[in-house]
N, C-alpha and C positions, 0 to 999 in steps of 0.2 A: 325920819324914815325917807327912803328914796320912793317917789311915786311911780308903780309898775305900770300904770295906764295912764295916759292923757284923755283917751276916749270916754265917753259917757256910756253908761248901759242903755241899751235900746232893745225893744221889743214891737210887737204890732198896736201897742196901746191897750193891751188886756191888763185891767187891774182888780177883776170882779173876783167873787167869793167863789170857790172850785168846790166842787163837790167829790167823793171818791168817784174814780172811773172816768173822770172828764179829763179827756186829752185832747190836743189840738192838732189840726192838720200842720204840716210841716211849711212855713212861710221860707219864702226867698229873700233877702237882704241883699242889696248891690250900692256899689259907689265907685264912681268914676274919679279919676285925677291924672295929673300930668307928671312926667317922669323926665328930667334930662338926662344926660350922661352919668353913669355911676358905676360902681364896683359890686356894691352887696345891696340886696333889697330883702327886707324881711317883715312878714305880716305876723304880729303877735297877737292872737287873738284867744278868747277864751268863750266859747259858744255851748251853751248849756241849753239842755242836757247833753245831747250829742250834736256834732256839725259835721258838715264837708264844706272846706275850702276851694273856691274855684278862681283862677286869675287868668284873666283873658281867653276864656274859654275851656281853660284846663283843669282838671283836678290837681290840686297842690302836689299831693303825694299818694302813696297808696296805702295809708293807714285808713282803718275801719273804725267804727264807735268811738271816735274820739270826742272830747279828752277821757281818760279812764275816770271811774268814778270816784268821787270823793264822799267825806263827811262835810257834806255843802255847808254846815253852819259854823265850820271851823276852816275849811280850806277849797278852793276852787281852783282846778288846774287850768293853766295857760299854755299854749304850745306857741314857739317861735318857729314860723314856717321861713325857711329859706327860699325865696322864690326868684331868685337872682336872675334863671333860667327863662323865667315866664314873663318878667316885667320888661317892657321895651321903652324907649325914649318916645316921648310924645303921649298920646292919651291912652290910659290903662282901666281895666274895669277887675274889681275885685267882687265876688259874689259869695254868700255865705247861705247855706240852707241849715235849718234847725229842726232836730228832732227833738223829743220828749226824754226818751232815755231814763234813767233813774231820777233825774231831776222833777220831771212830771209825772210821777208812778201811776200806773193803773191798776193795780192789785190789790184789792181789799183783803188782805189775810194777814200781814206783819205790821199793819199800821204805817208803813211807809206813805201812803196815800194822806196821811194825817200829818206827816213831818212839817215841822215849823219852817224849814226851808223850800218847801213844795212850791212852785209857781209856773207860771207858763215861762217857756223857751225864750232867753234872751242873750245878748252877745255885747262883748266890749272888745274894740279892736283899734290898735295903733297900724299904720304903713308907714316903715321906715326905710328910707333911701340913703345909705352910707350914714346913718345914726341919726337922719333928720327926719323930723316928724313931716310925711308929703300928706297925710291925711287920718283921719281919727272918726270913731263912731259917734254919730250925732244926730239931730233931726235932718239932716242934708241927706241922709242915707235914704233910698227908697226900699219899699217890700212890696211883694204881690205873692197871692197865694200860688203854691206850686201844684205839681202832679200827685205828691205824697198826701192823700187825704185823710189818713189816719196812719198812727204809728204808736204804738206802745210796746214796752220790754216784754210783756207776756204775751199780750195778744195778738200781735203780729203787725201787719203792714197792709195796706191798700194804695193800690198807683193806679190813676188813670191816666194812660198815655195822651189822651186828647186834650189834657189840659197843660201838656209840656209847652216851654216858650222856648223856641229856638234861639240860640244866641243870648241865653239869659244873662250870660256871664262874659259877653262881649262887649267892647268899650262902644261900638257903633249901634247897640239897640237904642231903639226909641222908648226910653223908659217914663215919658212923660205922663201915662195913664196910670203909673205906680204911683202908690201914696208914700207919703213922707212917713219915717219910722217916728216913734216916740220915745221920749227919754224917759227911763222906768226905775224903780229902786234897784241897787245891785244885790246880790247874794248877800248871805251874812258873812260868809266865810272869806278870808281873805285871799287875793290871787297868788299862787305860788307856780313854779315852774314846773312842767309835766316832770316827774323824777322816776318813771320806770317806761319801758318798751311799750311802743303802741299795741293796738290788736291788728292784725292782718289776716287776709285769706292764705292760709299757710299750705293748703293742699286742696286738689281737685278729685274727686271720686266719681267715676263713672257707675251707673247703676250695673250690678251685678246679676239682675233679674227685671221685667218688667211684667206685671200680672194685669190681665185685664178683668176688671171686677165685671164693667158692663162698657157698653161701646164708648160711653161718654166718661168713665174713670177709670184709671189706671193707676196701679201702687208700683212705685219705684223703690227696690229694695239698693240699698247704696252698700251692703256688705257689712258695714261697720258704723258701731254708733259715735256720733259727732256733735260739736257744736257749731252752729253758722247757719247756713240758709241754703236754699236751691236755686241755682240759677236755671231759666229756662229760656229755649230760642222758640218762638211761635210765629204763625202767620195766620190770618183771618180777618173779618170785617170789623170796622170801627163799631166801638159799643160791645163787642163779644168779651166774655169774662172768662178767666181762667182762676181756680181757686185752688191754692196749695194748703194743705194740712199735714202737720208734722207729728210722728208718735215714733217710738222705741219698740213699741210691741203691734203683734197682729191678732186678730179675731181669727176662729177657727174659719172662716169664710173668706180668709184672706185680706180684709180690709183693715185699715189702722184703728187702733183703739186708744185713748188715754181714759180708760175709766178706772185705773188704779190712783188717776192723779185727782178723780172727781172730787174729793173733799177738799181740793184747793182751788177749785174753779169757782169763783163766786161772781164774776162779770159776766159769764156767758162764752164770750170769746175766747180762744187759748189757741196759740201756735197757729195761727191762720193768715195766711197771705192772700191777698186778690190783686189780680192785673187785669184792666181793661184796655183793650187793644185800641190803637189810633187808626188801624187799616192801611199801614203803610209798607206794605211787603214784611220781610223777615223783621221781628222784633225781637228784642233781649231784654230779659227782666231780672233783676235781683234786688234783695230789698236793701235800705242804707240804715235805718234807725231802729232796728230790733234783732235778735237771734233767738235760734231754737236749739233743742236738744232733740236729736233724731237719728234713726236710722233708716226710716221709710217716710216716703212722701207720697200723698195721696193727690193725683193731679186731676181735677174735674174741670171740663170744659163742654162748651155747646158744640154741636155736630159741625158747627161750620168753622172751627178753629184745628189747625193741624199742630201737632206738638213735634217739633224737629227734634227738640232734645233737650234733656235735664241732666244736670251734673251739679253735685253738692259741693259745696265749698267750706272746708272746715276753717274755722275764725278760732283764734286764739291768740292770746299775748306770743308776740313775735321774739320770744326768748331762743337763743341758741342752745343746741343740744350740748351736754357737758359731760356726759359719760354713757358707757355701753356696758352691758352684761350678757355674756354668751355662756350657755352651757351644754352639756349634753343632753339634760334632761327635757323633754318636750314640754312638760307641764310648767316646769320653772321657765322656760322659753316663751310660752304663752301669757303666763302672768306679767312677766316682765313688758310684754308688748301691750298687755290689757292695762296695767299701769300706767303705763306713759300716756294711752289713748285717753284714760280716765283723767289724768292729772292735766294733760292740755286741754280736754272737753270742760274742765271745771277750772281753767285760767282765762277767763275773759276779762281781762283787765285787772280782776281780782280773783283770790281763791275762794271758789263756791263749793256748796253742796252737791248740786246738780244743776246741769244747763235747762232744763226746761220748767219743772214744776215750780221750783223756787228762786233757784240764782243768788240764794243769799250767801254772804260773806259770813257763814259760820266758822266761829273762832276755833272751835274742837276738831272741825275736819282738817282745817290750815294747820293747826298743832301737829296732828298724827303725821300728816303727809309732808311737813316741812323738809325733813330730813331726806326724802326720797327724792323731794324735787331740786334739792341741791344738788345732789349725785347725780341726776339726770340732766338739769337744765341749768343754763345760766340765768336762773332768777333771782339774783340779790337784790336788783333795782326794784323788782317788783315785791318781794317781800319787804323791804324798806317801806315803799309806798303802803302795804297793808297795814304794817306793825304802827306807823304813823296815823293810819285811818283809826285803827283801835285805841291808839292813845287819845286820839280826838274824840272818841266817845266817853271818857272816863269823866265821872261826874267829881265834885270837890271831895266828896267821901272816899275817893279811891275806886269805887265801884266802877266795873266794867260792863258794857253790854255783850251780849254771848254773838250777836250780829254786827256786822258793820258792811254798809252804811246803816243807822239807824234812824228812825224817826221817835224813837222813846220807849219802842219795845225790846225787849231783850235784857232788862235788868232786873225785871222780879220774877221770871222764869228762864230756865236755861244757865245763866251765868254761874261761875263757880271756879274754883281751882284748875278742874280738868280743861274747861275751854279757856278761860281767861289765861291761862298758862302760855298762849300763844304769845302775848307779849314777851315773856322771858324767852320761850324757845326760839323766837325769830331772831333776837338780839343774839342768843348764845351762838347758833348755829350760823349767823352770819361772821362771827367771831372766828368760830372755829375753821368754817371752810374758807372766808375771805381775809381773814386777819383784820376785820374791821372793828377797831378799839373806839373810832367817833362815834358809832352808833350806840354803843355803850354808854357813853356819856350822852348822848342827845336823848336817850331814854332812861337815864338813871334817875330822875325824880319822879317820872310816872310809875316805875317799877317801885321805887321804895314807898311812895303813895299807896300803891296796891296792896303791899305787905302790910302796912298800917292798918289798912281798911281789913284784911284777911284776920290779922290779930286781935282788932275789934270784934270782929264775927265768931271767932274759933272760941270753943267752949271746954276750958282745960286744956287747950293745945290741939283739940280736935276740930277739923273743918266741916261741919253737919251742914253743909249745902252744897248745891250745884248738883249737876248731872253725873251719872256713874257709866257703867260699863253698858252705853247705850246699843241698842239693836242686838241685845245677847238672843241667842237660838230660844231661849226658855227664861223669860224674865224672873220666873219663880226661883231658878238658880243663879241669879245676877247677884254679884257681890254689892254690898251696901256702898252707896256715893260716900259715905263718912271715911271709908278705908282709902278710896282711891283719891278723895278730895284732899285729905292729909297728906298723902304720898306726894301729891303735887306742891301741897304748901311748902312741905319741908325741902322738895328739889328746888323750890323757888328762893326759900332762904338762903341755901346753899350757892346758888346761883348767884345772888346777890352777894354774899361774902366774897366770891371769886371776882365780880364785877368791881367792887369796891377796892379790891387788892388791886387789882389791875390799873384802877385810877388813882392810886395811892391814898385812899380814904383807909387808913388803917384802924381807926377806932370803928368806922363802920363795918368794916369786914369782920372785927370781932363780934362785934354785936349781933350780926347775922348769923355768924357761926354758933354764937351760944343760944340765939333764937332757934336755929336748925336743931341743936343739940335738944333742947326743950321740947321741940316738936316730936323728936325722935322717943324721948321718953315716954311721951303723951299715947304715943301711937303704939308701942310694946306694951304698956299698961293696958290698954284699950283693947288690942286684937290680938297680942299674942297667945298662944296657948304652950302649955309645957310639953307637948309633943312635938313642937316645931311647925305646928300648922297655925294659919292665922284666920279670923274673920269667919266666914261659911265654911273654909276648908274646901272650896271650888277653885279652880284653874286661877282665875285671875284674882282671888285673894292670895293664893300661895306664891304666885309670880310678881306681885306689886312690891312686896316690902323687898324682893330680891332685886327688883329692877332699881328701885328707888336709893338703894343701900340702906334699908331702914331694917333690915332682917339683925337679928340676935347672932350670938357665937354660934348658933345650931343654923347658920344659913344652909350648910351642905345638906342637914337633914331635909330641911325646908325644900330644897332643891330637887331632893330623891322622892321626896311625898309628890311633888309636883309631876315628876316623870313617871310615878306610880299611877297617878291619875290620869295622866294622858293616856299611857299606855293601856290601863282598863277601859276607857273609853274608845278603844280603836283608832286613837290619833284623830278623832274628829273634834270638831270646833266649837267646845262647850263653852263659848265667850261671847264678848260684842266685842265694840270696836277699840277698847281701852285693854283688854285682854289680847287683842290680836297683834299690838304692839309689843305688848310685855312678855307674852308667852315665848313665841320664836327665840326672842333675843336671851332671855334667861336662860332657856333649855341649853342654847349653845354655849354660854358664858359659863356654865356648871359641866359642861362636858357631855351634854345630850345632843350635839347638832343633829345626829341621825333623826332622832325623834323630831326635833324641830322641821326637818325636811318632810319627814312625814306628815306632820299636821299641815303642812303649806301644800302638799303635793296629795291631800287626802281627795279620793274621786268622788266619794259619797258625801250626803248633804247631812250636817251642816260642813263645808269644808271649801276652801279656794278651789281645789281640784274639781271640786263638783260644778263649779261655773265653768271651767274649761270643757268639762266633758258635755256640759249642756249646750256648748256652742256661742259663749259670750264672746264679747269683744271689750267689753270695759267691765270695771268691777261694779258689783251689786251693792243695794243700800242693805238687803236682807238676804240671810242666808240662803232662804228659798226662792228670791228673785221676785218676791212679792214688791209692789210700788216700783221705784227707780231702779234701772238698770245702769246708771252712769252715776255713781259715787266714787269719793277717792278716800272715804276714812277709813277702809280696811287697807289702805296702800302702803304701809310700811313694811311690806313684804318687799319692795324693791330695794329699798335701803337695806334691809337683812340680807338680801343677795349680795350686794356691794361689799358689805362689812365682815361677813361670816363664809362662805365657800369662797368669795372674792379676797376676804382678807384685809381689804384697806379700812383705814379708820384713821379720822384726823385727830391730833393730839393738843391737848392744852399747852404744853410746852414747846410747841411749835406751830401757833395758829397760823392760817392760810397756808398749810402744807410746806413750811419752810422744814417741818419734821412730821414724820407720819408713821402710823403703824403698818405692817405688812404681817397679819397674823391669822392664815387661812386656816379651815377647818375642812380637811379632806374628807367630806362625807362619802360614805359608801355606796350611796345611790348614785353618784356621779362620775363618769370617766374623766370628764374635762372640764375645765373652768376658766374663762377670761374677763378681766375686767379692765377696761380704760377709762381715764377720768382726767380732764383738761383743768389742773390746778392752776393756781395765779402764779407758780413758778414753773410751768410748763406741763409737758405730758406725762401720765403715770401710767405704768402698764404692768400686770401682773396676771401669770397665765400658768396653770396646771394640768398635768395630762398623766393619767396611770400608764404605766408601759412595763409589763413583764414583773411585776411585784414591787416595782419602784414607782415614784412619782417624780417625773420629770417638770422642773418649775423654771420659770424664768421671771425677771423684773427689770424693769426701766425706770429709774429715779432721775428726774430731771436736774439740771445743775441748779444750784440754788437751795436745794433739798436734801434732807438724808431721810433715811426709813430706817426704823427699827424691826428687823426682820426676827419673828417668832415662829419657828415649827413645833409642831409636837413632840416632846421628849428633848427639844435642844435647848441651849442657853440663848436669850435673845443676843443679835448682834446689829451693828450698825453699818448699815450699807449705803452705797452711791453708786451713780452708773448704771450699767447693764451687766447682766451675767445670766449663765445658764446653769443649772445644777440638779442634781438628783436627790431624794430623799427616800429612804429603804422604810416600808410601813412594817 
């Protein structure tokens, strides 16, 4: 195997036992070297947990929180920085600041602080000039404490500007007083190239209001819930301190509150940054090695400090936008914006549940929002990265963790088919949206091993483990996990049959089809009732068999029962996060799209429209807004908009949008609708508008693609190019 690095792993010489919550200040490492004439210069760097790279006094690029987190006992990501424009002939300097990030975890709740890979920050680096090794990490590197005196993923960051070292990354600095680096043990995971887009500051928000709680404390409202941090510009004497605390909710007196997250706050400090001034005129501060989830920022300072400005910086994975949905309905428009905002806030390197309290890579949340992500963003690389992380948690038995990264927590609670199916969902959606068959092959063995695990766990074909319809409005009415877990078990067996067929594994394809058939028989025997209902006869138990294709010959009866149940409940959301995906889709699939629209736009609690009415800017964790107000797990509604009123749908027989469906549902509550999507083959657009008892519609199908146009009451036809037509209601 080719050696990735010539350099040694180095750190400050720390090898001691570390207790939960112990995090280090951010050390600065530097190395000087000479370069002659050259064409290309590359710094190959793995700096854990997070790092910043400087070359000859300048930051190497605009990425932040690098590298993206991995399951560190299996893989660690390195980055090849092209620094050709920063290196010069003669003497050069490279400097690396190291932060704790996920690698030295600070939060004693999900046991990542006990992870076997947890250690002090460290780095390995090669400096390559035209492919030749000009310098490498070793004991000759120097290090010195820097101005970042504390940094933690949840706790925040402290910065003392008085400790800044002018010219720390300049070749002319006298570093004779700096200490030599120590060679240390490498991380357990193998170094691999960074395989997804970096995190960046993607937007800056000015405050929409500033409330003076008292002369020393002001509350800044940035108008939207985001992930990231606040950049402040201040002026004052040396030693004065500014304290920033972040939250998404306010108390009645206008102060911020994190009380709803209190059960998770084990270490005391939470979402808190401090800046100590150096007293040198105008000073600017923003954190390096943490991020927060917030709408409001409390800024406290002594009377001697003047706050010139505070700007929120929205930080997330820097994937490009892929799709757009626009309609005449204000609630749908708001929900689309809220979903995108929640999605980005919960994709800071990996898909997470929330950007403040946990920041965990919950697989269930990722599973439910995967299709929404691919409609809205060019997120395919980020999903490959996350699915690889999930596969890296797999035990020899085939069992998966419900969070990734994991230090061991997440196997004996939370894992199960509904959450674990992100392994299959990610692979399937990347195939459908991008035509990626190589990833099917890469993940085939982990998926096969997982299904073997499920078969070993199943009792008479029923998967009686895992979480069910989480965050239901009324837990007493939630359908059993056995029903939904078995549904996902069946779906994954069918997916594997398809994947095996794509790869030419005909025997496997037949075996997985047979397994799926057996699961279906068990499901019907266990949950189906003679009147066409299932399980507890609640919304999720009626929708799940239809969603998964498990229903019997009376599927239309089941769909009617579901619709009657929905109408009897005044279109309120009597379901949790699984039902939130199943129910709107099933209603539309069986001819009740108007009812699905009413469920999604319901202005009363529980319902998505209620969140809009209450002024939310992101999706909530619970229907009533308790706890987190920035979760993505209810976010499949955006994908529903693209696929039902918008009509677009990828097809298995034309993966990668070589062939796709245009099958719009002309919902009576909408006057017009438009969807655009940047497919691998080019730009797709479909738009419709009511006009004088008719619907005027137009489509644009890129070269290299064809679409199957299926309008209500019309025979499907294959179309290409562009056209404008009318359809009579």
